[in-house]
C-alpha positions as CSV (number, residue, x, y, z in Angstrom):
1,X,5.0,27.9,10.5
2,X,5.0,25.2,7.8
3,X,4.2,26.0,4.1
4,X,4.0,24.4,0.7
5,X,7.0,25.6,-1.3
6,X,6.2,23.8,-4.5
7,X,4.2,21.1,-6.1
8,X,5.4,19.3,-9.2
9,X,3.7,16.7,-11.4
10,X,5.4,14.1,-13.6
11,X,5.3,10.5,-14.6
12,X,7.8,8.0,-13.2
13,X,8.7,4.4,-13.8
14,X,8.8,2.1,-10.8
15,X,11.2,-0.8,-10.5
16,X,9.6,-4.0,-11.7
17,X,6.3,-2.4,-12.7
18,X,5.1,-2.0,-16.3
19,X,3.9,1.5,-17.2
20,X,4.4,4.9,-15.7
21,X,3.0,6.1,-12.4
22,X,1.7,9.7,-12.1
23,X,3.7,11.5,-9.4
24,X,2.8,14.5,-7.3
25,X,5.9,15.8,-5.4
26,X,5.1,18.3,-2.6
27,X,7.9,20.3,-1.1
28,X,7.2,21.5,2.5
29,X,9.3,24.0,4.4
30,X,9.2,24.9,8.1
31,X,9.9,28.4,9.1
32,X,11.6,29.6,12.3
33,X,9.8,28.7,15.5
34,X,10.1,30.0,19.1
35,X,13.2,29.1,21.1
36,X,11.1,26.7,23.2
37,X,9.5,25.0,20.2
38,X,11.8,23.7,17.5
39,X,9.3,21.3,15.9
40,X,5.9,21.5,14.3
41,X,3.8,18.4,14.2
42,X,2.1,16.1,13.7
43,X,1.4,17.5,10.2
44,X,-1.4,16.2,8.1
45,X,-0.8,16.7,4.4
46,X,-3.9,16.3,2.2
47,X,-3.7,16.2,-1.6
48,X,-6.8,16.7,-3.7
49,X,-6.8,16.4,-7.5
50,X,-9.1,16.7,-10.4
51,X,-8.1,15.3,-13.8
52,X,-9.8,16.0,-17.1
53,X,-10.7,12.8,-18.9
54,X,-11.8,12.5,-22.6
55,X,-11.9,15.0,-25.4
56,X,-13.1,18.5,-25.0
57,X,-16.7,18.0,-26.2
58,X,-17.2,14.9,-24.0
59,X,-14.7,15.7,-21.2
60,X,-15.5,14.7,-17.7
61,X,-13.5,15.0,-14.5
62,X,-12.1,12.4,-12.1
63,X,-11.5,13.4,-8.5
64,X,-8.8,11.9,-6.2
65,X,-7.8,12.5,-2.6
66,X,-5.3,11.1,-0.2
67,X,-3.5,12.2,2.9
68,X,-0.5,11.3,5.1
69,X,0.5,12.4,8.6
70,X,4.1,13.4,9.2
71,X,5.5,12.9,12.7
72,X,6.9,16.5,12.6
73,X,9.2,18.9,10.9
74,X,12.0,20.8,12.5
75,X,12.4,24.5,12.2
76,X,14.1,25.7,9.0
77,X,13.9,22.2,7.5
78,X,12.3,20.9,4.3
79,X,10.6,17.6,3.5
80,X,9.3,16.0,0.3
81,X,5.9,14.3,0.3
82,X,5.0,12.1,-2.7
83,X,1.7,10.7,-3.9
84,X,1.1,8.5,-6.9
85,X,-1.6,7.3,-9.2
86,X,-0.8,3.8,-10.5
87,X,-0.2,2.8,-14.2
88,X,-3.7,1.4,-14.7
89,X,-5.3,4.8,-13.7
90,X,-2.7,6.7,-15.8
91,X,-3.8,4.6,-18.8
92,X,-7.5,4.6,-18.0
93,X,-7.7,8.4,-17.6
94,X,-4.9,9.2,-20.2
95,X,-3.0,11.2,-17.7
96,X,0.1,12.9,-19.2
97,X,3.1,14.5,-17.5
98,X,1.4,17.9,-17.0
99,X,-0.3,19.4,-14.1
100,X,-3.8,18.1,-13.5
101,X,-6.8,20.3,-14.2
102,X,-7.1,21.4,-10.6
103,X,-5.2,20.5,-7.4
104,X,-5.0,21.6,-3.8
105,X,-2.7,20.7,-0.9
106,X,-4.1,21.2,2.6
107,X,-1.9,21.3,5.7
108,X,-3.3,20.6,9.2
109,X,-1.2,20.9,12.4
110,X,-2.6,19.9,15.8
111,X,-6.1,19.9,14.3
112,X,-5.7,23.5,12.9
113,X,-5.9,24.0,9.1
114,X,-3.2,26.3,7.9
115,X,-4.1,29.1,5.4
116,X,-4.1,28.2,1.7
117,X,-1.3,30.1,0.2
118,X,-0.9,30.5,-3.6
119,X,1.8,27.7,-3.7
120,X,-0.7,25.3,-2.2
121,X,-3.3,25.2,-5.0
122,X,-3.5,25.4,-8.8
123,X,-4.1,28.6,-10.7
124,X,-7.5,27.2,-11.8
125,X,-8.6,27.5,-8.2
126,X,-7.6,31.1,-7.7
127,X,-11.2,32.2,-8.5
128,X,-13.4,31.7,-5.3
129,X,-16.4,30.2,-7.2
130,X,-14.1,27.7,-9.0
131,X,-12.5,26.8,-5.7
132,X,-16.0,26.3,-4.1
133,X,-17.1,24.1,-7.1
134,X,-13.9,22.0,-6.8
135,X,-14.4,21.4,-3.0
136,X,-18.0,20.6,-3.5
137,X,-17.4,18.1,-6.4
138,X,-14.4,16.6,-4.5
139,X,-16.7,15.9,-1.6
140,X,-19.4,14.3,-3.7
141,X,-17.3,12.5,-6.4
142,X,-13.9,11.5,-4.9
143,X,-15.1,8.6,-2.8
144,X,-15.4,6.4,-5.9
145,X,-11.6,6.8,-6.4
146,X,-10.6,6.6,-2.7
147,X,-7.4,4.5,-2.3
148,X,-6.2,5.1,-5.8
149,X,-4.0,8.1,-5.0
150,X,-1.4,6.5,-2.9
151,X,1.3,7.9,-0.6
152,X,4.9,6.8,-1.4
153,X,5.0,4.2,1.4
154,X,2.2,2.2,-0.4
155,X,4.1,2.1,-3.7
156,X,7.1,0.5,-5.3
157,X,8.9,3.9,-5.0
158,X,9.3,3.3,-1.2
159,X,12.8,1.7,-1.3
160,X,15.9,2.7,0.4
161,X,17.9,2.7,-2.9
162,X,15.6,5.3,-4.5
163,X,17.0,8.8,-4.5
164,X,13.7,10.1,-3.1
165,X,14.1,8.1,0.1
166,X,16.6,10.4,1.7
167,X,14.3,13.5,1.5
168,X,11.3,11.7,3.1
169,X,10.0,12.7,6.5
170,X,8.8,10.0,9.0
171,X,5.2,9.1,8.6
172,X,2.6,8.2,11.2
173,X,1.0,5.0,9.8
174,X,-2.2,3.6,11.3
175,X,-3.9,0.4,10.4
176,X,-7.4,-0.8,11.4
177,X,-5.9,-3.3,13.8
178,X,-3.5,-1.0,15.6
179,X,-3.8,2.2,17.5
180,X,-0.8,3.7,15.7
181,X,2.8,3.6,15.0
182,X,5.3,5.3,12.8
183,X,7.4,4.3,9.8
184,X,9.7,5.9,7.4
């Protein structure tokens, strides 16, 4: 119904901010639905990352996770979802432009997790024991970095003048003090 088409990683400069941000750009595409159902949603998009920090002999890993909820996606449409690590983390962990050590995109629609297709995870997770280790370590180590991997709407990239803005879906945004709402 909805699938990850591609995931790209790069560094990008934000207006008025010193230093590059690390960007994860996720392209989603909706397939054809039934005649009575032209929309899928809400769609939760979860991004999980592991970056290698340090030199080979003393390398360690940092784990990050974040998620957003899209209001929906219409049949045969595409949407871009962006997540960012801020410049301080890029410098701290010496993150370059390349793909992180391991990554995974999870999609959940109406509480149902969609199958993990090859475009939704890094090649380093193709081996089932490696994928299990990643999920286990993510669960035990990512909490210390919670909040650092940010969706576009929490960054300086969320401006109407940015070229990325036109490809964005509408997000469901919840705060502690409200029951819900949506924002683009």
